[in-house]
A tleap script that builds the chain and sets N, CA, C and O, in Angstrom:
source leaprc.protein.ff14SB
mol = sequence {
  NMET ALA LYS LYS LYS ALA THR ALA LYS LYS
  LYS ARG SER PRO ARG LYS LYS ALA ALA PRO
  LYS LYS LYS ALA SER LYS MET THR ALA THR
  GLU GLN ILE LEU LYS ILE ILE LYS ARG SER
  ARG LYS GLY VAL ASP VAL PRO ASN LEU LYS
  THR LYS THR GLY PHE GLU ASP LYS LYS VAL
  ARG ASN ILE ILE PHE ARG ALA SER LYS GLU
  GLY LYS ILE LYS LYS SER GLY ARG GLY ILE
  TYR VAL GLY CALA
}
set mol.1.N position { 31.690 14.883 123.728 }
set mol.1.CA position { 31.784 13.734 122.984 }
set mol.1.C position { 30.043 13.624 121.647 }
set mol.1.O position { 28.902 13.805 122.074 }
set mol.2.N position { 30.242 13.424 120.705 }
set mol.2.CA position { 29.811 13.130 120.070 }
set mol.2.C position { 29.150 11.600 120.184 }
set mol.2.O position { 29.731 10.663 120.732 }
set mol.3.N position { 28.180 11.540 119.730 }
set mol.3.CA position { 27.321 10.893 120.172 }
set mol.3.C position { 26.759 9.338 118.421 }
set mol.3.O position { 25.563 9.216 118.154 }
set mol.4.N position { 27.709 8.579 117.704 }
set mol.4.CA position { 26.842 8.518 115.971 }
set mol.4.C position { 25.978 7.558 116.305 }
set mol.4.O position { 26.025 6.829 117.297 }
set mol.5.N position { 24.949 7.584 115.191 }
set mol.5.CA position { 23.816 6.596 115.874 }
set mol.5.C position { 24.652 5.514 113.868 }
set mol.5.O position { 25.539 5.755 113.049 }
set mol.6.N position { 23.847 4.680 114.030 }
set mol.6.CA position { 24.573 3.635 113.945 }
set mol.6.C position { 23.499 3.035 112.563 }
set mol.6.O position { 22.804 2.021 112.625 }
set mol.7.N position { 23.587 3.776 111.617 }
set mol.7.CA position { 22.789 3.491 110.806 }
set mol.7.C position { 22.390 2.559 110.003 }
set mol.7.O position { 23.492 2.102 109.699 }
set mol.8.N position { 21.523 1.837 109.342 }
set mol.8.CA position { 21.451 0.500 108.970 }
set mol.8.C position { 21.633 1.017 107.324 }
set mol.8.O position { 21.014 2.007 106.934 }
set mol.9.N position { 22.439 0.335 106.517 }
set mol.9.CA position { 21.769 0.637 105.362 }
set mol.9.C position { 21.521 -0.319 104.679 }
set mol.9.O position { 22.008 -1.445 104.786 }
set mol.10.N position { 20.491 0.174 103.679 }
set mol.10.CA position { 18.810 -0.055 102.905 }
set mol.10.C position { 19.856 -0.585 101.840 }
set mol.10.O position { 20.910 -0.142 101.383 }
set mol.11.N position { 18.925 -1.993 101.602 }
set mol.11.CA position { 19.556 -2.760 100.304 }
set mol.11.C position { 18.241 -2.162 98.960 }
set mol.11.O position { 17.035 -2.388 99.060 }
set mol.12.N position { 18.960 -1.329 97.701 }
set mol.12.CA position { 18.273 -0.362 96.862 }
set mol.12.C position { 17.852 -1.726 96.017 }
set mol.12.O position { 18.685 -2.626 95.907 }
set mol.13.N position { 16.233 -1.882 95.286 }
set mol.13.CA position { 16.191 -2.411 94.136 }
set mol.13.C position { 16.505 -2.310 93.219 }
set mol.13.O position { 16.271 -1.170 92.817 }
set mol.14.N position { 17.020 -2.966 92.450 }
set mol.14.CA position { 17.347 -3.111 90.995 }
set mol.14.C position { 16.368 -1.737 90.318 }
set mol.14.O position { 15.168 -1.747 90.042 }
set mol.15.N position { 17.102 -0.905 90.216 }
set mol.15.CA position { 16.595 0.170 88.891 }
set mol.15.C position { 15.710 -0.262 87.796 }
set mol.15.O position { 16.490 -1.160 87.479 }
set mol.16.N position { 15.062 -0.354 87.218 }
set mol.16.CA position { 13.655 -0.244 86.408 }
set mol.16.C position { 14.361 -0.237 85.167 }
set mol.16.O position { 15.108 0.728 85.334 }
set mol.17.N position { 14.619 -0.708 83.981 }
set mol.17.CA position { 14.834 -0.262 82.607 }
set mol.17.C position { 14.245 0.713 82.247 }
set mol.17.O position { 13.082 0.671 82.647 }
set mol.18.N position { 14.451 1.513 81.729 }
set mol.18.CA position { 13.596 2.594 80.826 }
set mol.18.C position { 13.557 1.483 79.907 }
set mol.18.O position { 14.437 0.685 79.585 }
set mol.19.N position { 11.877 1.641 79.412 }
set mol.19.CA position { 11.146 0.931 78.238 }
set mol.19.C position { 12.091 0.955 76.812 }
set mol.19.O position { 12.524 2.006 76.338 }
set mol.20.N position { 12.301 -0.222 76.291 }
set mol.20.CA position { 12.861 0.742 74.779 }
set mol.20.C position { 11.769 1.110 73.834 }
set mol.20.O position { 10.602 0.739 73.702 }
set mol.21.N position { 12.420 1.832 73.316 }
set mol.21.CA position { 11.754 2.920 72.350 }
set mol.21.C position { 11.136 2.192 71.263 }
set mol.21.O position { 11.964 1.494 70.678 }
set mol.22.N position { 9.697 2.096 70.683 }
set mol.22.CA position { 8.933 1.528 69.505 }
set mol.22.C position { 10.118 1.708 67.930 }
set mol.22.O position { 11.151 2.320 67.660 }
set mol.23.N position { 9.536 1.125 67.504 }
set mol.23.CA position { 10.476 1.250 66.346 }
set mol.23.C position { 9.287 1.536 65.455 }
set mol.23.O position { 8.277 1.503 66.158 }
set mol.24.N position { 8.996 1.804 64.190 }
set mol.24.CA position { 8.340 2.615 63.511 }
set mol.24.C position { 7.172 0.972 63.360 }
set mol.24.O position { 7.671 -0.066 62.927 }
set mol.25.N position { 5.579 1.031 63.811 }
set mol.25.CA position { 5.043 0.408 64.187 }
set mol.25.C position { 4.627 -0.599 62.333 }
set mol.25.O position { 4.520 -0.445 61.117 }
set mol.26.N position { 4.555 -1.581 63.454 }
set mol.26.CA position { 4.608 -2.634 61.430 }
set mol.26.C position { 2.749 -2.327 61.095 }
set mol.26.O position { 1.853 -2.082 61.903 }
set mol.27.N position { 2.698 -2.482 59.470 }
set mol.27.CA position { 2.239 -2.081 58.734 }
set mol.27.C position { 0.976 -2.823 59.040 }
set mol.27.O position { 1.280 -4.015 59.097 }
set mol.28.N position { -0.054 -2.694 59.218 }
set mol.28.CA position { -1.788 -3.035 59.302 }
set mol.28.C position { -1.947 -4.056 58.116 }
set mol.28.O position { -1.272 -3.915 57.096 }
set mol.29.N position { -2.657 -4.872 58.230 }
set mol.29.CA position { -2.950 -6.413 57.244 }
set mol.29.C position { -3.746 -5.488 55.939 }
set mol.29.O position { -3.559 -5.721 54.745 }
set mol.30.N position { -4.643 -4.427 56.472 }
set mol.30.CA position { -5.033 -3.554 54.943 }
set mol.30.C position { -4.497 -2.899 54.510 }
set mol.30.O position { -4.843 -2.445 53.420 }
set mol.31.N position { -2.880 -2.327 55.400 }
set mol.31.CA position { -2.291 -1.450 54.679 }
set mol.31.C position { -1.136 -2.658 53.632 }
set mol.31.O position { -0.563 -2.403 52.572 }
set mol.32.N position { -1.129 -3.691 54.276 }
set mol.32.CA position { 0.130 -4.411 53.504 }
set mol.32.C position { -0.826 -4.475 52.182 }
set mol.32.O position { -0.510 -3.799 51.203 }
set mol.33.N position { -1.404 -4.878 52.171 }
set mol.33.CA position { -2.629 -5.545 50.978 }
set mol.33.C position { -2.588 -4.440 49.849 }
set mol.33.O position { -2.301 -4.570 48.659 }
set mol.34.N position { -3.102 -2.871 50.843 }
set mol.34.CA position { -3.685 -1.977 50.153 }
set mol.34.C position { -2.591 -2.127 48.770 }
set mol.34.O position { -2.799 -2.356 47.579 }
set mol.35.N position { -0.990 -1.807 49.801 }
set mol.35.CA position { -0.236 -1.365 49.190 }
set mol.35.C position { 0.242 -2.640 47.881 }
set mol.35.O position { 0.838 -2.256 46.875 }
set mol.36.N position { -0.024 -3.760 48.030 }
set mol.36.CA position { 0.412 -4.436 46.744 }
set mol.36.C position { -0.512 -4.687 46.001 }
set mol.36.O position { -0.267 -5.435 45.054 }
set mol.37.N position { -1.701 -4.227 46.144 }
set mol.37.CA position { -2.571 -3.777 45.085 }
set mol.37.C position { -2.091 -2.667 44.563 }
set mol.37.O position { -1.777 -2.790 43.379 }
set mol.38.N position { -1.931 -1.672 45.007 }
set mol.38.CA position { -1.263 -0.554 44.391 }
set mol.38.C position { -0.208 -0.344 43.669 }
set mol.38.O position { -0.089 0.544 42.824 }
set mol.39.N position { 0.807 -1.364 44.053 }
set mol.39.CA position { 1.838 -1.623 43.265 }
set mol.39.C position { 1.995 -2.364 41.863 }
set mol.39.O position { 2.783 -2.046 40.973 }
set mol.40.N position { 1.317 -3.148 41.852 }
set mol.40.CA position { 0.677 -3.496 40.971 }
set mol.40.C position { -0.343 -2.854 39.713 }
set mol.40.O position { -1.469 -2.384 39.873 }
set mol.41.N position { 0.583 -3.019 38.143 }
set mol.41.CA position { -0.244 -2.046 37.488 }
set mol.41.C position { -1.156 -2.994 36.824 }
set mol.41.O position { -1.836 -2.431 35.967 }
set mol.42.N position { -1.330 -3.953 36.918 }
set mol.42.CA position { -2.415 -4.884 35.945 }
set mol.42.C position { -3.404 -5.136 36.537 }
set mol.42.O position { -4.514 -5.401 36.077 }
set mol.43.N position { -2.896 -5.035 38.148 }
set mol.43.CA position { -4.109 -5.873 39.064 }
set mol.43.C position { -3.631 -6.611 40.096 }
set mol.43.O position { -2.420 -6.807 40.196 }
set mol.44.N position { -4.564 -7.135 41.034 }
set mol.44.CA position { -4.378 -8.311 41.999 }
set mol.44.C position { -5.344 -9.493 42.019 }
set mol.44.O position { -6.527 -9.153 42.023 }
set mol.45.N position { -5.174 -10.430 42.028 }
set mol.45.CA position { -6.394 -11.547 42.562 }
set mol.45.C position { -5.997 -12.104 44.042 }
set mol.45.O position { -4.939 -12.267 44.651 }
set mol.46.N position { -7.293 -12.299 44.295 }
set mol.46.CA position { -6.698 -13.525 45.832 }
set mol.46.C position { -6.212 -14.653 46.270 }
set mol.46.O position { -6.118 -14.982 47.453 }
set mol.47.N position { -5.882 -15.295 45.298 }
set mol.47.CA position { -4.460 -16.099 45.447 }
set mol.47.C position { -3.148 -15.507 45.062 }
set mol.47.O position { -2.026 -16.002 45.168 }
set mol.48.N position { -3.391 -14.734 44.750 }
set mol.48.CA position { -2.067 -13.861 44.509 }
set mol.48.C position { -1.540 -13.217 45.803 }
set mol.48.O position { -0.449 -13.299 46.366 }
set mol.49.N position { -2.852 -12.443 46.136 }
set mol.49.CA position { -2.634 -11.544 48.130 }
set mol.49.C position { -2.106 -12.781 48.744 }
set mol.49.O position { -1.003 -12.995 49.247 }
set mol.50.N position { -2.878 -13.359 48.630 }
set mol.50.CA position { -2.627 -14.463 49.455 }
set mol.50.C position { -1.205 -15.481 49.369 }
set mol.50.O position { -0.656 -15.575 50.467 }
set mol.51.N position { -0.853 -15.880 48.792 }
set mol.51.CA position { 0.762 -16.029 48.500 }
set mol.51.C position { 1.540 -15.014 48.708 }
set mol.51.O position { 2.701 -15.319 48.979 }
set mol.52.N position { 1.227 -13.620 48.662 }
set mol.52.CA position { 2.507 -12.870 48.614 }
set mol.52.C position { 2.331 -11.784 50.041 }
set mol.52.O position { 3.008 -10.776 50.240 }
set mol.53.N position { 0.958 -12.454 51.148 }
set mol.53.CA position { 1.006 -11.706 52.076 }
set mol.53.C position { 1.092 -13.165 53.646 }
set mol.53.O position { 1.694 -13.166 54.720 }
set mol.54.N position { 0.241 -14.091 53.031 }
set mol.54.CA position { 0.597 -15.406 53.899 }
set mol.54.C position { -1.206 -15.490 54.255 }
set mol.54.O position { -1.998 -16.320 53.809 }
set mol.55.N position { -1.430 -14.580 54.997 }
set mol.55.CA position { -2.993 -14.045 55.643 }
set mol.55.C position { -4.218 -15.085 54.445 }
set mol.55.O position { -4.247 -15.027 53.215 }
set mol.56.N position { -4.992 -15.851 55.267 }
set mol.56.CA position { -5.644 -17.045 54.925 }
set mol.56.C position { -6.951 -16.006 53.946 }
set mol.56.O position { -7.227 -14.813 54.074 }
set mol.57.N position { -7.616 -17.206 52.856 }
set mol.57.CA position { -8.464 -16.063 52.266 }
set mol.57.C position { -9.869 -15.779 53.129 }
set mol.57.O position { -10.500 -14.834 52.654 }
set mol.58.N position { -10.201 -16.109 53.752 }
set mol.58.CA position { -11.541 -14.717 54.368 }
set mol.58.C position { -10.527 -13.593 54.851 }
set mol.58.O position { -10.752 -12.509 54.311 }
set mol.59.N position { -9.536 -13.598 55.682 }
set mol.59.CA position { -9.358 -12.298 55.524 }
set mol.59.C position { -8.607 -11.465 54.848 }
set mol.59.O position { -8.139 -10.392 55.231 }
set mol.60.N position { -8.488 -12.056 53.692 }
set mol.60.CA position { -7.536 -10.710 52.605 }
set mol.60.C position { -9.815 -10.539 51.948 }
set mol.60.O position { -10.463 -9.496 51.869 }
set mol.61.N position { -10.173 -11.600 51.728 }
set mol.61.CA position { -11.499 -11.346 51.144 }
set mol.61.C position { -12.461 -10.295 52.262 }
set mol.61.O position { -13.179 -9.322 52.033 }
set mol.62.N position { -12.271 -10.659 52.913 }
set mol.62.CA position { -13.078 -9.464 53.991 }
set mol.62.C position { -12.067 -7.792 54.097 }
set mol.62.O position { -12.631 -6.804 54.569 }
set mol.63.N position { -10.610 -7.702 53.610 }
set mol.63.CA position { -10.297 -6.710 53.760 }
set mol.63.C position { -10.424 -5.951 52.353 }
set mol.63.O position { -10.110 -4.762 52.402 }
set mol.64.N position { -10.799 -6.405 51.208 }
set mol.64.CA position { -10.999 -6.703 49.827 }
set mol.64.C position { -11.646 -5.554 50.175 }
set mol.64.O position { -11.386 -4.351 50.170 }
set mol.65.N position { -13.439 -6.928 50.768 }
set mol.65.CA position { -14.482 -5.928 51.107 }
set mol.65.C position { -14.876 -4.387 51.357 }
set mol.65.O position { -15.781 -3.618 51.034 }
set mol.66.N position { -13.458 -4.363 52.260 }
set mol.66.CA position { -14.203 -3.546 53.036 }
set mol.66.C position { -13.587 -2.250 52.759 }
set mol.66.O position { -14.089 -1.228 53.227 }
set mol.67.N position { -11.730 -2.186 51.474 }
set mol.67.CA position { -11.184 -1.310 51.107 }
set mol.67.C position { -12.068 -1.322 49.635 }
set mol.67.O position { -11.390 -0.644 48.863 }
set mol.68.N position { -12.902 -1.652 49.150 }
set mol.68.CA position { -13.709 -1.117 48.124 }
set mol.68.C position { -14.281 -0.673 47.979 }
set mol.68.O position { -14.421 0.146 47.070 }
set mol.69.N position { -15.706 -1.283 49.724 }
set mol.69.CA position { -16.831 -0.133 50.144 }
set mol.69.C position { -16.039 1.434 50.185 }
set mol.69.O position { -16.343 2.440 49.546 }
set mol.70.N position { -14.754 1.210 51.324 }
set mol.70.CA position { -14.131 2.930 51.078 }
set mol.70.C position { -13.668 3.085 50.308 }
set mol.70.O position { -12.711 3.800 50.604 }
set mol.71.N position { -13.676 2.704 48.513 }
set mol.71.CA position { -13.491 3.587 47.789 }
set mol.71.C position { -11.711 3.141 47.827 }
set mol.71.O position { -11.026 3.375 46.832 }
set mol.72.N position { -11.234 2.638 48.794 }
set mol.72.CA position { -9.667 2.702 48.372 }
set mol.72.C position { -9.357 2.142 47.203 }
set mol.72.O position { -8.671 2.939 46.563 }
set mol.73.N position { -9.682 0.354 46.156 }
set mol.73.CA position { -10.001 -0.370 45.539 }
set mol.73.C position { -10.426 0.348 44.525 }
set mol.73.O position { -10.807 1.512 44.640 }
set mol.74.N position { -10.387 -0.346 43.374 }
set mol.74.CA position { -11.934 -0.911 42.773 }
set mol.74.C position { -11.992 -2.764 41.820 }
set mol.74.O position { -11.612 -3.817 42.332 }
set mol.75.N position { -12.382 -2.654 40.873 }
set mol.75.CA position { -12.418 -3.827 40.294 }
set mol.75.C position { -12.367 -3.683 39.035 }
set mol.75.O position { -13.148 -3.041 38.333 }
set mol.76.N position { -11.177 -4.449 38.628 }
set mol.76.CA position { -11.264 -4.315 36.779 }
set mol.76.C position { -11.616 -5.036 35.961 }
set mol.76.O position { -11.926 -4.867 34.782 }
set mol.77.N position { -11.557 -6.198 36.835 }
set mol.77.CA position { -12.515 -7.350 36.035 }
set mol.77.C position { -12.950 -8.197 37.496 }
set mol.77.O position { -13.130 -7.872 38.670 }
set mol.78.N position { -13.007 -9.502 36.677 }
set mol.78.CA position { -13.970 -10.317 37.927 }
set mol.78.C position { -12.958 -11.124 38.148 }
set mol.78.O position { -12.465 -11.858 37.291 }
set mol.79.N position { -12.462 -11.000 39.725 }
set mol.79.CA position { -11.523 -11.185 40.945 }
set mol.79.C position { -10.270 -10.370 40.879 }
set mol.79.O position { -9.369 -10.573 41.693 }
set mol.80.N position { -10.158 -9.336 39.824 }
set mol.80.CA position { -9.020 -8.593 39.328 }
set mol.80.C position { -9.042 -6.654 40.527 }
set mol.80.O position { -9.861 -5.736 40.495 }
set mol.81.N position { -8.104 -6.782 41.142 }
set mol.81.CA position { -8.317 -5.974 41.463 }
set mol.81.C position { -7.506 -4.661 41.767 }
set mol.81.O position { -6.390 -4.926 42.213 }
set mol.82.N position { -7.766 -3.311 41.645 }
set mol.82.CA position { -6.746 -1.747 41.056 }
set mol.82.C position { -7.129 -1.200 42.161 }
set mol.82.O position { -8.068 -1.560 42.871 }
set mol.83.N position { -5.942 0.242 42.425 }
set mol.83.CA position { -6.316 1.042 43.290 }
set mol.83.C position { -6.837 1.872 42.772 }
set mol.83.O position { -6.895 1.892 41.543 }
set mol.84.N position { -7.347 2.760 43.480 }
set mol.84.CA position { -7.835 3.609 42.884 }
set mol.84.C position { -7.782 4.820 42.557 }
set mol.84.O position { -8.640 5.297 41.815 }
savepdb mol mol.pdb
quit
């Protein structure tokens, strides 16, 4: 006679679900502002950018400063910015 071994069933931990696939990454703040500036033919001022993006004054001004240094935008008048 063959003896059968008693096998204890182990509880399996629930499987980890695969991480959801990332959608297209959101645009950065700089990309949002540059897109608005490039869309406008006459140019955009800071208060207009603030209302369209919802960003704070300091953030908008810093982005404009950096973008103008990099040559991505330029001034067309006092406080008016257009795409380069």
